PyMOL CGO cylinders between C-alpha atoms (Angstrom):
from pymol import cmd
from pymol.cgo import CYLINDER

trace = [
    CYLINDER, -40.15, 44.61, -2.17, -43.71, 42.76, -1.97, 0.3, 1, 1, 1, 1, 1, 1,
    CYLINDER, -43.71, 42.76, -1.97, -44.24, 39.97, 0.58, 0.3, 1, 1, 1, 1, 1, 1,
    CYLINDER, -44.24, 39.97, 0.58, -46.07, 37.07, -0.14, 0.3, 1, 1, 1, 1, 1, 1,
    CYLINDER, -46.07, 37.07, -0.14, -47.60, 34.69, 2.89, 0.3, 1, 1, 1, 1, 1, 1,
    CYLINDER, -47.60, 34.69, 2.89, -47.09, 30.95, 2.74, 0.3, 1, 1, 1, 1, 1, 1,
    CYLINDER, -47.09, 30.95, 2.74, -50.87, 30.61, 2.01, 0.3, 1, 1, 1, 1, 1, 1,
    CYLINDER, -50.87, 30.61, 2.01, -50.60, 32.62, -1.39, 0.3, 1, 1, 1, 1, 1, 1,
    CYLINDER, -50.60, 32.62, -1.39, -47.13, 31.38, -2.08, 0.3, 1, 1, 1, 1, 1, 1,
    CYLINDER, -47.13, 31.38, -2.08, -48.83, 27.61, -1.99, 0.3, 1, 1, 1, 1, 1, 1,
    CYLINDER, -48.83, 27.61, -1.99, -51.40, 28.64, -4.19, 0.3, 1, 1, 1, 1, 1, 1,
    CYLINDER, -51.40, 28.64, -4.19, -49.05, 30.21, -7.11, 0.3, 1, 1, 1, 1, 1, 1,
    CYLINDER, -49.05, 30.21, -7.11, -47.49, 26.67, -6.60, 0.3, 1, 1, 1, 1, 1, 1,
    CYLINDER, -47.49, 26.67, -6.60, -50.28, 24.41, -6.85, 0.3, 1, 1, 1, 1, 1, 1,
    CYLINDER, -50.28, 24.41, -6.85, -51.49, 26.26, -9.93, 0.3, 1, 1, 1, 1, 1, 1,
    CYLINDER, -51.49, 26.26, -9.93, -48.34, 25.96, -11.73, 0.3, 1, 1, 1, 1, 1, 1,
    CYLINDER, -48.34, 25.96, -11.73, -47.78, 22.12, -10.66, 0.3, 1, 1, 1, 1, 1, 1,
    CYLINDER, -47.78, 22.12, -10.66, -44.71, 20.34, -11.25, 0.3, 1, 1, 1, 1, 1, 1,
    CYLINDER, -44.71, 20.34, -11.25, -42.21, 22.00, -13.01, 0.3, 1, 1, 1, 1, 1, 1,
    CYLINDER, -42.21, 22.00, -13.01, -39.03, 19.69, -12.45, 0.3, 1, 1, 1, 1, 1, 1,
    CYLINDER, -39.03, 19.69, -12.45, -38.43, 16.65, -14.36, 0.3, 1, 1, 1, 1, 1, 1,
    CYLINDER, -38.43, 16.65, -14.36, -38.16, 12.98, -13.31, 0.3, 1, 1, 1, 1, 1, 1,
    CYLINDER, -38.16, 12.98, -13.31, -34.51, 12.36, -14.06, 0.3, 1, 1, 1, 1, 1, 1,
    CYLINDER, -34.51, 12.36, -14.06, -33.24, 10.04, -15.04, 0.3, 1, 1, 1, 1, 1, 1,
    CYLINDER, -33.24, 10.04, -15.04, -36.55, 8.30, -15.61, 0.3, 1, 1, 1, 1, 1, 1,
    CYLINDER, -36.55, 8.30, -15.61, -37.86, 10.97, -17.91, 0.3, 1, 1, 1, 1, 1, 1,
    CYLINDER, -37.86, 10.97, -17.91, -35.24, 12.94, -20.30, 0.3, 1, 1, 1, 1, 1, 1,
    CYLINDER, -35.24, 12.94, -20.30, -34.12, 16.51, -19.30, 0.3, 1, 1, 1, 1, 1, 1,
    CYLINDER, -34.12, 16.51, -19.30, -34.74, 19.47, -21.28, 0.3, 1, 1, 1, 1, 1, 1,
    CYLINDER, -34.74, 19.47, -21.28, -31.56, 20.08, -23.15, 0.3, 1, 1, 1, 1, 1, 1,
    CYLINDER, -31.56, 20.08, -23.15, -31.77, 23.43, -25.10, 0.3, 1, 1, 1, 1, 1, 1,
    CYLINDER, -31.77, 23.43, -25.10, -29.87, 24.02, -28.52, 0.3, 1, 1, 1, 1, 1, 1,
    CYLINDER, -29.87, 24.02, -28.52, -27.53, 26.30, -26.54, 0.3, 1, 1, 1, 1, 1, 1,
    CYLINDER, -27.53, 26.30, -26.54, -26.41, 23.67, -24.05, 0.3, 1, 1, 1, 1, 1, 1,
    CYLINDER, -26.41, 23.67, -24.05, -23.03, 22.78, -23.93, 0.3, 1, 1, 1, 1, 1, 1,
    CYLINDER, -23.03, 22.78, -23.93, -21.72, 19.86, -22.64, 0.3, 1, 1, 1, 1, 1, 1,
    CYLINDER, -21.72, 19.86, -22.64, -17.97, 17.72, -22.99, 0.3, 1, 1, 1, 1, 1, 1,
    CYLINDER, -17.97, 17.72, -22.99, -16.08, 17.78, -26.16, 0.3, 1, 1, 1, 1, 1, 1,
    CYLINDER, -16.08, 17.78, -26.16, -15.20, 15.24, -28.40, 0.3, 1, 1, 1, 1, 1, 1,
    CYLINDER, -15.20, 15.24, -28.40, -11.78, 15.22, -30.30, 0.3, 1, 1, 1, 1, 1, 1,
    CYLINDER, -11.78, 15.22, -30.30, -11.47, 13.79, -33.70, 0.3, 1, 1, 1, 1, 1, 1,
    CYLINDER, -11.47, 13.79, -33.70, -8.48, 12.05, -34.12, 0.3, 1, 1, 1, 1, 1, 1,
    CYLINDER, -8.48, 12.05, -34.12, -8.51, 11.98, -37.69, 0.3, 1, 1, 1, 1, 1, 1,
    CYLINDER, -8.51, 11.98, -37.69, -8.80, 15.62, -38.13, 0.3, 1, 1, 1, 1, 1, 1,
    CYLINDER, -8.80, 15.62, -38.13, -6.68, 17.05, -35.21, 0.3, 1, 1, 1, 1, 1, 1,
    CYLINDER, -6.68, 17.05, -35.21, -3.48, 18.17, -36.16, 0.3, 1, 1, 1, 1, 1, 1,
    CYLINDER, -3.48, 18.17, -36.16, -1.74, 18.98, -32.88, 0.3, 1, 1, 1, 1, 1, 1,
    CYLINDER, -1.74, 18.98, -32.88, -1.33, 22.49, -33.52, 0.3, 1, 1, 1, 1, 1, 1,
    CYLINDER, -1.33, 22.49, -33.52, -2.45, 23.79, -30.03, 0.3, 1, 1, 1, 1, 1, 1,
    CYLINDER, -2.45, 23.79, -30.03, -4.42, 26.09, -30.33, 0.3, 1, 1, 1, 1, 1, 1,
    CYLINDER, -4.42, 26.09, -30.33, -7.33, 24.94, -28.36, 0.3, 1, 1, 1, 1, 1, 1,
    CYLINDER, -7.33, 24.94, -28.36, -4.69, 24.73, -25.35, 0.3, 1, 1, 1, 1, 1, 1,
    CYLINDER, -4.69, 24.73, -25.35, -4.05, 28.20, -25.78, 0.3, 1, 1, 1, 1, 1, 1,
    CYLINDER, -4.05, 28.20, -25.78, -7.63, 29.31, -25.61, 0.3, 1, 1, 1, 1, 1, 1,
    CYLINDER, -7.63, 29.31, -25.61, -8.83, 26.99, -22.60, 0.3, 1, 1, 1, 1, 1, 1,
    CYLINDER, -8.83, 26.99, -22.60, -9.51, 28.83, -19.69, 0.3, 1, 1, 1, 1, 1, 1,
    CYLINDER, -9.51, 28.83, -19.69, -9.49, 26.04, -16.79, 0.3, 1, 1, 1, 1, 1, 1,
    CYLINDER, -9.49, 26.04, -16.79, -6.32, 24.38, -18.80, 0.3, 1, 1, 1, 1, 1, 1,
    CYLINDER, -6.32, 24.38, -18.80, -8.80, 21.47, -19.29, 0.3, 1, 1, 1, 1, 1, 1,
    CYLINDER, -8.80, 21.47, -19.29, -6.55, 20.45, -22.76, 0.3, 1, 1, 1, 1, 1, 1,
    CYLINDER, -6.55, 20.45, -22.76, -2.64, 20.17, -22.51, 0.3, 1, 1, 1, 1, 1, 1,
    CYLINDER, -2.64, 20.17, -22.51, -0.73, 19.56, -25.26, 0.3, 1, 1, 1, 1, 1, 1,
    CYLINDER, -0.73, 19.56, -25.26, 2.58, 17.52, -23.71, 0.3, 1, 1, 1, 1, 1, 1,
    CYLINDER, 2.58, 17.52, -23.71, 5.56, 16.81, -26.58, 0.3, 1, 1, 1, 1, 1, 1,
    CYLINDER, 5.56, 16.81, -26.58, 7.75, 13.83, -25.00, 0.3, 1, 1, 1, 1, 1, 1,
    CYLINDER, 7.75, 13.83, -25.00, 10.47, 11.84, -27.16, 0.3, 1, 1, 1, 1, 1, 1,
    CYLINDER, 10.47, 11.84, -27.16, 8.48, 11.27, -30.69, 0.3, 1, 1, 1, 1, 1, 1,
    CYLINDER, 8.48, 11.27, -30.69, 5.09, 12.14, -30.12, 0.3, 1, 1, 1, 1, 1, 1,
    CYLINDER, 5.09, 12.14, -30.12, 3.31, 14.71, -28.67, 0.3, 1, 1, 1, 1, 1, 1,
    CYLINDER, 3.31, 14.71, -28.67, -0.14, 13.73, -26.82, 0.3, 1, 1, 1, 1, 1, 1,
    CYLINDER, -0.14, 13.73, -26.82, -3.53, 16.29, -26.54, 0.3, 1, 1, 1, 1, 1, 1,
    CYLINDER, -3.53, 16.29, -26.54, -5.03, 15.29, -23.69, 0.3, 1, 1, 1, 1, 1, 1,
    CYLINDER, -5.03, 15.29, -23.69, -8.45, 16.35, -22.67, 0.3, 1, 1, 1, 1, 1, 1,
    CYLINDER, -8.45, 16.35, -22.67, -9.67, 16.33, -18.97, 0.3, 1, 1, 1, 1, 1, 1,
    CYLINDER, -9.67, 16.33, -18.97, -13.29, 16.64, -18.42, 0.3, 1, 1, 1, 1, 1, 1,
    CYLINDER, -13.29, 16.64, -18.42, -13.24, 17.14, -14.83, 0.3, 1, 1, 1, 1, 1, 1,
    CYLINDER, -13.24, 17.14, -14.83, -11.51, 20.54, -15.52, 0.3, 1, 1, 1, 1, 1, 1,
    CYLINDER, -11.51, 20.54, -15.52, -13.91, 21.85, -18.39, 0.3, 1, 1, 1, 1, 1, 1,
    CYLINDER, -13.91, 21.85, -18.39, -16.10, 24.30, -17.75, 0.3, 1, 1, 1, 1, 1, 1,
    CYLINDER, -16.10, 24.30, -17.75, -18.09, 23.57, -21.40, 0.3, 1, 1, 1, 1, 1, 1,
    CYLINDER, -18.09, 23.57, -21.40, -17.41, 26.82, -22.79, 0.3, 1, 1, 1, 1, 1, 1,
    CYLINDER, -17.41, 26.82, -22.79, -16.65, 25.60, -26.35, 0.3, 1, 1, 1, 1, 1, 1,
    CYLINDER, -16.65, 25.60, -26.35, -14.18, 28.12, -26.81, 0.3, 1, 1, 1, 1, 1, 1,
    CYLINDER, -14.18, 28.12, -26.81, -11.80, 25.19, -28.45, 0.3, 1, 1, 1, 1, 1, 1,
    CYLINDER, -11.80, 25.19, -28.45, -13.84, 24.24, -30.79, 0.3, 1, 1, 1, 1, 1, 1,
    CYLINDER, -13.84, 24.24, -30.79, -14.56, 27.69, -32.13, 0.3, 1, 1, 1, 1, 1, 1,
    CYLINDER, -14.56, 27.69, -32.13, -10.77, 28.37, -32.55, 0.3, 1, 1, 1, 1, 1, 1,
    CYLINDER, -10.77, 28.37, -32.55, -9.79, 24.94, -33.89, 0.3, 1, 1, 1, 1, 1, 1,
    CYLINDER, -9.79, 24.94, -33.89, -8.39, 25.42, -37.66, 0.3, 1, 1, 1, 1, 1, 1,
    CYLINDER, -8.39, 25.42, -37.66, -9.33, 21.89, -38.59, 0.3, 1, 1, 1, 1, 1, 1,
    CYLINDER, -9.33, 21.89, -38.59, -12.92, 21.36, -37.06, 0.3, 1, 1, 1, 1, 1, 1,
    CYLINDER, -12.92, 21.36, -37.06, -11.81, 18.46, -34.97, 0.3, 1, 1, 1, 1, 1, 1,
    CYLINDER, -11.81, 18.46, -34.97, -13.87, 19.64, -31.70, 0.3, 1, 1, 1, 1, 1, 1,
    CYLINDER, -13.87, 19.64, -31.70, -17.34, 19.37, -31.47, 0.3, 1, 1, 1, 1, 1, 1,
    CYLINDER, -17.34, 19.37, -31.47, -19.24, 20.11, -28.20, 0.3, 1, 1, 1, 1, 1, 1,
    CYLINDER, -19.24, 20.11, -28.20, -21.64, 17.55, -27.04, 0.3, 1, 1, 1, 1, 1, 1,
    CYLINDER, -21.64, 17.55, -27.04, -24.77, 17.72, -25.42, 0.3, 1, 1, 1, 1, 1, 1,
    CYLINDER, -24.77, 17.72, -25.42, -22.85, 14.84, -22.83, 0.3, 1, 1, 1, 1, 1, 1,
    CYLINDER, -22.85, 14.84, -22.83, -23.48, 15.84, -19.49, 0.3, 1, 1, 1, 1, 1, 1,
    CYLINDER, -23.48, 15.84, -19.49, -23.55, 12.44, -17.52, 0.3, 1, 1, 1, 1, 1, 1,
    CYLINDER, -23.55, 12.44, -17.52, -19.53, 12.66, -16.96, 0.3, 1, 1, 1, 1, 1, 1,
    CYLINDER, -19.53, 12.66, -16.96, -19.19, 10.97, -13.53, 0.3, 1, 1, 1, 1, 1, 1,
    CYLINDER, -19.19, 10.97, -13.53, -16.62, 8.54, -12.97, 0.3, 1, 1, 1, 1, 1, 1,
    CYLINDER, -16.62, 8.54, -12.97, -14.99, 6.49, -9.96, 0.3, 1, 1, 1, 1, 1, 1,
    CYLINDER, -14.99, 6.49, -9.96, -11.70, 6.63, -11.67, 0.3, 1, 1, 1, 1, 1, 1,
    CYLINDER, -11.70, 6.63, -11.67, -10.08, 9.92, -12.51, 0.3, 1, 1, 1, 1, 1, 1,
    CYLINDER, -10.08, 9.92, -12.51, -8.45, 7.67, -15.63, 0.3, 1, 1, 1, 1, 1, 1,
    CYLINDER, -8.45, 7.67, -15.63, -12.10, 7.92, -16.92, 0.3, 1, 1, 1, 1, 1, 1,
    CYLINDER, -12.10, 7.92, -16.92, -12.20, 11.18, -17.17, 0.3, 1, 1, 1, 1, 1, 1,
    CYLINDER, -12.20, 11.18, -17.17, -9.55, 11.87, -19.50, 0.3, 1, 1, 1, 1, 1, 1,
    CYLINDER, -9.55, 11.87, -19.50, -9.11, 11.30, -23.36, 0.3, 1, 1, 1, 1, 1, 1,
    CYLINDER, -9.11, 11.30, -23.36, -6.40, 11.96, -25.52, 0.3, 1, 1, 1, 1, 1, 1,
    CYLINDER, -6.40, 11.96, -25.52, -4.66, 12.16, -29.32, 0.3, 1, 1, 1, 1, 1, 1,
    CYLINDER, -4.66, 12.16, -29.32, -1.11, 11.43, -30.05, 0.3, 1, 1, 1, 1, 1, 1,
    CYLINDER, -1.11, 11.43, -30.05, 0.57, 13.01, -32.71, 0.3, 1, 1, 1, 1, 1, 1,
    CYLINDER, 0.57, 13.01, -32.71, 3.82, 11.71, -34.30, 0.3, 1, 1, 1, 1, 1, 1,
    CYLINDER, 3.82, 11.71, -34.30, 6.54, 14.94, -34.35, 0.3, 1, 1, 1, 1, 1, 1,
    CYLINDER, 6.54, 14.94, -34.35, 8.53, 16.17, -36.78, 0.3, 1, 1, 1, 1, 1, 1,
    CYLINDER, 8.53, 16.17, -36.78, 12.12, 17.44, -36.41, 0.3, 1, 1, 1, 1, 1, 1,
    CYLINDER, 12.12, 17.44, -36.41, 13.72, 19.76, -38.59, 0.3, 1, 1, 1, 1, 1, 1,
    CYLINDER, 13.72, 19.76, -38.59, 15.88, 18.70, -41.00, 0.3, 1, 1, 1, 1, 1, 1,
    CYLINDER, 15.88, 18.70, -41.00, 18.59, 20.74, -40.40, 0.3, 1, 1, 1, 1, 1, 1,
    CYLINDER, 18.59, 20.74, -40.40, 18.92, 20.92, -36.73, 0.3, 1, 1, 1, 1, 1, 1,
    CYLINDER, 18.92, 20.92, -36.73, 16.75, 18.34, -35.51, 0.3, 1, 1, 1, 1, 1, 1,
    CYLINDER, 16.75, 18.34, -35.51, 14.57, 20.55, -33.25, 0.3, 1, 1, 1, 1, 1, 1,
    CYLINDER, 14.57, 20.55, -33.25, 11.07, 19.78, -33.06, 0.3, 1, 1, 1, 1, 1, 1,
    CYLINDER, 11.07, 19.78, -33.06, 8.63, 21.81, -35.09, 0.3, 1, 1, 1, 1, 1, 1,
    CYLINDER, 8.63, 21.81, -35.09, 5.66, 20.37, -35.34, 0.3, 1, 1, 1, 1, 1, 1,
    CYLINDER, 5.66, 20.37, -35.34, 3.21, 17.35, -35.60, 0.3, 1, 1, 1, 1, 1, 1,
    CYLINDER, 3.21, 17.35, -35.60, 3.30, 14.92, -38.76, 0.3, 1, 1, 1, 1, 1, 1,
    CYLINDER, 3.30, 14.92, -38.76, -0.85, 15.80, -39.09, 0.3, 1, 1, 1, 1, 1, 1,
    CYLINDER, -0.85, 15.80, -39.09, -0.01, 19.85, -38.88, 0.3, 1, 1, 1, 1, 1, 1,
    CYLINDER, -0.01, 19.85, -38.88, 2.71, 19.19, -41.65, 0.3, 1, 1, 1, 1, 1, 1,
    CYLINDER, 2.71, 19.19, -41.65, 0.41, 17.73, -44.07, 0.3, 1, 1, 1, 1, 1, 1,
    CYLINDER, 0.41, 17.73, -44.07, -2.39, 20.28, -43.71, 0.3, 1, 1, 1, 1, 1, 1,
    CYLINDER, -2.39, 20.28, -43.71, 0.21, 22.93, -44.08, 0.3, 1, 1, 1, 1, 1, 1,
    CYLINDER, 0.21, 22.93, -44.08, 1.85, 21.46, -46.96, 0.3, 1, 1, 1, 1, 1, 1,
    CYLINDER, 1.85, 21.46, -46.96, -1.70, 21.45, -48.83, 0.3, 1, 1, 1, 1, 1, 1,
    CYLINDER, -1.70, 21.45, -48.83, -2.31, 25.07, -47.95, 0.3, 1, 1, 1, 1, 1, 1,
    CYLINDER, -2.31, 25.07, -47.95, 0.69, 26.85, -48.11, 0.3, 1, 1, 1, 1, 1, 1,
    CYLINDER, 0.69, 26.85, -48.11, 3.01, 28.67, -50.55, 0.3, 1, 1, 1, 1, 1, 1,
    CYLINDER, 3.01, 28.67, -50.55, 6.09, 27.44, -48.93, 0.3, 1, 1, 1, 1, 1, 1,
    CYLINDER, 6.09, 27.44, -48.93, 8.43, 25.17, -50.86, 0.3, 1, 1, 1, 1, 1, 1,
    CYLINDER, 8.43, 25.17, -50.86, 8.46, 21.84, -49.86, 0.3, 1, 1, 1, 1, 1, 1,
    CYLINDER, 8.46, 21.84, -49.86, 12.23, 22.22, -49.20, 0.3, 1, 1, 1, 1, 1, 1,
    CYLINDER, 12.23, 22.22, -49.20, 11.77, 24.73, -46.72, 0.3, 1, 1, 1, 1, 1, 1,
    CYLINDER, 11.77, 24.73, -46.72, 8.47, 23.24, -45.04, 0.3, 1, 1, 1, 1, 1, 1,
    CYLINDER, 8.47, 23.24, -45.04, 10.56, 20.59, -42.91, 0.3, 1, 1, 1, 1, 1, 1,
    CYLINDER, 10.56, 20.59, -42.91, 12.88, 23.32, -41.44, 0.3, 1, 1, 1, 1, 1, 1,
    CYLINDER, 12.88, 23.32, -41.44, 12.50, 24.83, -38.41, 0.3, 1, 1, 1, 1, 1, 1,
    CYLINDER, 12.50, 24.83, -38.41, 12.09, 28.99, -38.62, 0.3, 1, 1, 1, 1, 1, 1,
    CYLINDER, 12.09, 28.99, -38.62, 15.72, 29.55, -37.80, 0.3, 1, 1, 1, 1, 1, 1,
    CYLINDER, 15.72, 29.55, -37.80, 17.10, 27.24, -40.28, 0.3, 1, 1, 1, 1, 1, 1,
    CYLINDER, 17.10, 27.24, -40.28, 14.56, 28.21, -43.03, 0.3, 1, 1, 1, 1, 1, 1,
    CYLINDER, 14.56, 28.21, -43.03, 15.47, 31.98, -42.63, 0.3, 1, 1, 1, 1, 1, 1,
    CYLINDER, 15.47, 31.98, -42.63, 19.20, 31.32, -42.86, 0.3, 1, 1, 1, 1, 1, 1,
    CYLINDER, 19.20, 31.32, -42.86, 18.68, 28.67, -46.03, 0.3, 1, 1, 1, 1, 1, 1,
    CYLINDER, 18.68, 28.67, -46.03, 16.64, 31.52, -47.60, 0.3, 1, 1, 1, 1, 1, 1,
    CYLINDER, 16.64, 31.52, -47.60, 19.14, 33.98, -46.64, 0.3, 1, 1, 1, 1, 1, 1,
    CYLINDER, 19.14, 33.98, -46.64, 21.88, 31.55, -48.46, 0.3, 1, 1, 1, 1, 1, 1,
    CYLINDER, 21.88, 31.55, -48.46, 20.16, 31.11, -51.17, 0.3, 1, 1, 1, 1, 1, 1,
    CYLINDER, 20.16, 31.11, -51.17, 19.04, 34.90, -52.12, 0.3, 1, 1, 1, 1, 1, 1,
    CYLINDER, 19.04, 34.90, -52.12, 22.73, 35.95, -51.68, 0.3, 1, 1, 1, 1, 1, 1,
    CYLINDER, 22.73, 35.95, -51.68, 23.59, 33.25, -54.36, 0.3, 1, 1, 1, 1, 1, 1,
    CYLINDER, 23.59, 33.25, -54.36, 21.24, 34.94, -56.59, 0.3, 1, 1, 1, 1, 1, 1,
    CYLINDER, 21.24, 34.94, -56.59, 18.95, 31.71, -56.71, 0.3, 1, 1, 1, 1, 1, 1,
    CYLINDER, 18.95, 31.71, -56.71, 15.69, 32.86, -55.28, 0.3, 1, 1, 1, 1, 1, 1,
    CYLINDER, 15.69, 32.86, -55.28, 14.77, 29.74, -53.07, 0.3, 1, 1, 1, 1, 1, 1,
    CYLINDER, 14.77, 29.74, -53.07, 16.99, 27.06, -53.52, 0.3, 1, 1, 1, 1, 1, 1,
    CYLINDER, 16.99, 27.06, -53.52, 20.66, 26.93, -51.81, 0.3, 1, 1, 1, 1, 1, 1,
    CYLINDER, 20.66, 26.93, -51.81, 21.63, 23.51, -53.49, 0.3, 1, 1, 1, 1, 1, 1,
]
cmd.load_cgo(trace, "trace")
């Protein structure tokens, strides 16, 4: 280990000059890799919950209540890892460069997206959000008569149809 004298350290510091920025009068140095708070686009979000499942500090929660499910983002818990944006199938989450996030109210640190829920057309169980249903209908090989059924009812209906030899329709 090399020991430097105070005079040597002072000489190096004077040669390097000032290396910090006078924030907030000067803009901070934000590299392209910098990650700040996330932003959720409510027009793109399906409410599938993929982001909630991968969020290490549980900054994202999906809470179903009555006929709606609320995806809530609490920036006070966020570690700005960006995993939610990576897994979002709808590309609804973007990582911003926003870092000035202090507030005097905890409610200012929360934002959310509200989704209407769809119930199974047979048994009434909550199955998914309307937005996720629309996205699935566009890209799924599942027949539209099965799309509003929960997995259990879908299996029963398809089983009955197969037994009747109709190959997909039990009516």
